[in-house]
C-alpha positions, -999 to +999 in steps of 0.1 A: -085-300-114-054-283-135-024-290-113+000-267-142+002-233-151+020-206-166+023-186-135+012-191-098+010-164-075+013-169-040-008-143-018-041-131-025-035-094-011-030-060-031+003-074-051-013-110-055-050-097-066-033-070-091-008-095-108-032-125-114-058-100-128-031-084-152-017-114-159-051-130-171-057-099-189-025-113-211-041-149-215-017-164-193-033-194-175-022-183-139-032-198-104-040-174-076-036-191-041-048-171-005-050-190+028-080-172+039-107-159+021-105-137-005-112-096+009-107-110+047-092-082+071-061-101+086-035-083+064-028-053+051-052-046+019-087-043+033-106-013+044-123+017+030-095+041+024-060+047+009-041+078+002-030+083-040-009+108-041+016+119-067+038+137-045+068+115-036+097+121-013+118+097-036+124+100-074+119+062-082+083+065-068+071+095-088+067+084-122+053+051-107+027+075-090+024+088-125+017+059-142-004+043-114-029+071-118-036+067-154-044+032-149-064+039-120-084+059-143-086+033-167-097+007-146-129+030-136-136+042-173-132-003-182-158-016-153-176+015-147-168+015-112-157+044-090-121+035-074-109+068-070-122+101-052-102+133-060-097+152-026-060+170-026-035+163-004-014+187+020+023+177+026+031+196+060+063+201+079+084+227+088+097+249+061+134+239+063+119+201+064+140+181+035+111+158+021+089+188+010+119+202-009+122+171-025+084+166-033+086+202-049+115+188-066+097+156-081+064+173-086+079+196-107+100+173-125+068+153-135+054+187-147+026+183-117+007+212-104+013+224-068+009+250-045+033+265-016+016+278+013+032+291+047+019+287+082-004+321+074-014+311+041-022+276+055-045+288+080-064+312+057-072+287+028-079+260+054-089+274+087-096+239+100-056+237+107-038+254+136-004+253+117+031+257+136+045+291+134+073+277+108+054+251+090+050+251+053+025+236+036+027+214-002-005+213-016-011+187-051-046+188-062-041+155-084-046+135-050-075+113-038-088+084-021-088+048-030-109+023-021-089-014-015-120-037-001-139-022-035-110-026-053-098-062-046-134-075-050-134-059-086-102-075-094-108-107-079-144-110-096-128-096-128-093-117-128-120-146-130-141-135-155-106-135-175-101-169-173-077-168-137-081-198-111-084-182-078-082-209-049-089-191-015-084-212+018-060-229+003-026-221+026+008-233+012+025-255+032+059-256+011+077-242-019+096-272-040+126-254-060+141-288-068+132-289-104+146-258-120+123-252-148+088-260-130+090-249-095+059-265-073+036-253-047+022-280-020-011-266-008-034-283+019-056-289-018-031-308-036+006-298-054+005-273-087+037-262-106+045-234-127+070-223-153+070-190-132+063-189-092+053-154-079+052-151-039+036-123-028+021-134+010+024-097+027+030-104+062+037-143+057+062-135+033+091-144+059+076-175+069+074-188+029+111-174+023+131-174+057+160-159+036+140-127+040+130-128+078+157-103+087+149-076+065+111-075+070+096-061+099+057-069+104+043-044+125+005-040+138-009-004+127-040+013+136-064+040+122-089+056+145-122+078+134-129+107+152-162+128+148-158+164+145-176+190+163-185+206+130-184+176+102-193+200+072-155+217+080-141+185+072-160+173+043-147+160+011-140+188-012-135+213+017-107+192+038-079+178+017-059+146+028-031+156+044+006+135+055+029+152+084+064+144+075+078+149+112+073+135+144+044+123+148+041+110+115+004+116+114-018+115+083-055+116+077-083+118+053-117+142+050-153+123+058-153+095+038-169+061+044-177+073+081-185+110+093-156+112+106-118+123+104-096+093+099-064+097+111-029+072+115+007+069+127+028+057+100+049+028+114+041+034+149+030+002+160+043-031+177+062-061+157+038-086+157+035-124+144+009-122+117-007-155+132-009-148+168-014-109+168-043-102+191-057-073+167-063-053+197-057-016+191-032+004+213-048+031+235-016+051+236-017+052+202-050+067+199-040+095+224-006+107+203-035+109+174-059+125+194-032+150+210-025+158+171-055+166+166-060+189+196-028+210+188-033+212+151-070+200+141-091+210+174-121+208+157-115+170+143-107+160+183-139+152+188-155+114+204-138+080+190-161+069+164-138+037+154-105+019+155-090-004+134-057-022+126-039-041+100-004-053+090+025-033+077+050-055+059+083-027+061+120-031+050+144-012+062+149+013+036+111+014+032+114+000-003+095-024-021+115-059-029+109-072-065+137-099-070+144-132-081+147-158-052+185-168-047+176-202-056+155-200-086+158-173-111+121-184-125+103-178-083+102-140-080+096-125-044+076-094-038+069-069-009+050-042-022+038-027+013+060-006+036+030+012+043+030+031+009+025+004-016-021+000-021-016+037-043+005+013-064-016-014-073-021-012-110+020-008-116+025-039-090-001-059-116+025-046-144+056-056-130+044-092-123+030-100-154+061-082-170+086-103-154+061-135-159+066-125-197+108-125-190+106-086-191+115-059-168+093-035-163+106+000-176+096+016-141+117-012-121+149-002-108+177-017-085+164+002-059+140-025-055+166-054-055+174-076-025+209-061-024+196-025-018+159-031-003+163-064+014+192-052+037+188-066+073+174-050+102+202-065+127+226-044+108+215-012+121+233-022+152 
C-alpha cells in the first residue's frame, strides 16, 4: 500500500469527507483515515436532516452560508442527487431579541429576501403556532433541509472515484511531527506521511491534540420526533423550519424522513467522553421539548416516535477552529462543529483544499484562529 501522500486527513466525518472530496477534485493524492466505518452514527455527521439557513447572527457566517448554498446546488446538479429540500425558516424570539436584529442586518447586507412578522401576523400566516404576545419572527425563504447521511455516502463514493484513498476502521495511534517537512501518522494498519496533515477528528480531536482539550467541550445532544395530531398541518411546504433564539433554544423541522415533527434543544446535553458515553437519551430533555411544543405548537405535541443522540464538539465562542498546529505549520487543526457546522460542508472542503495548496480561503478570518476561537472554557471563571 502507498504510504506517502500530498495530504492526509484524520477524521471521516463531515469536514474530513468534504476536504478529501475537494482535494481529489483538484488532483491531489489524498489519504482519509477514519477510526470507525464510514457513515457511522457515533459522532456528529449522521442522520436524515440538518437545517440549512442563510439567516446568520454573526456577520462572518453570512457569506459562508451564501457560498455554501451555491456549492450545494452544484453538488446536486453535478451528481444528479437531491441533497437540499427547500422549506423556509422562521427565526423566533421576543421583538427585542438582539439576534433577530442581527439576522435582519446580515440578510439585508447579503441582498437576501426575508419577511418580518409580529405575533398576530405569525399566527395568521402559520396557524400551527401559538406565539408569545411580544414575539417577532424573521422568515427567510431560502432555507431548507440537508440530508447528512446521504451527503456523506455520496461524497465518500465520489472521493474514491476521483482518486482519493479512503481507509476506515483505521484508528490513529499517534502523530509524529519530528520531520518538519513530512508529518507522519501512525495507525493500527501502518504509518503514513504527507506534505500536509489535516486533523478533523470531531469529538476525538481533544484526544489527538491535547493542547486543544481545555478549549473543546464534547456533549451528547438529542433530537426527538413527535407524531402530530394533524400531520398534514406540519407537512414540508406548509410548515417551515424554526429556530427559537431564547431559552429554551429549540429548533425544529416539518415532517421529513419520519412522519413526525423533529425538535432539538441547542447545546443542552451533558458533557461526555466520546469513547465511553452510553448514548442513552435524557428523559428530562425530551420533556422540555414536549413542554415547548405544548406551549407554542400544541398540534405537534403528540406521542414520541423516536429519540436519537449525537455529539457536539463546541468551542467557548461557538466558532469553528481553522488554524495550524502550534508545533507545525504543516498541520491544520479543524473543529467545524459547535452544533452549526453541517450547512457549511462544501465551504469546509474548500477551506481545507485551499490550505493544502498553500492558499488562504477568502472567507477564512482571524475569528477562526486559535487565539480567538480556542479560548479555554476554564477561563470563564
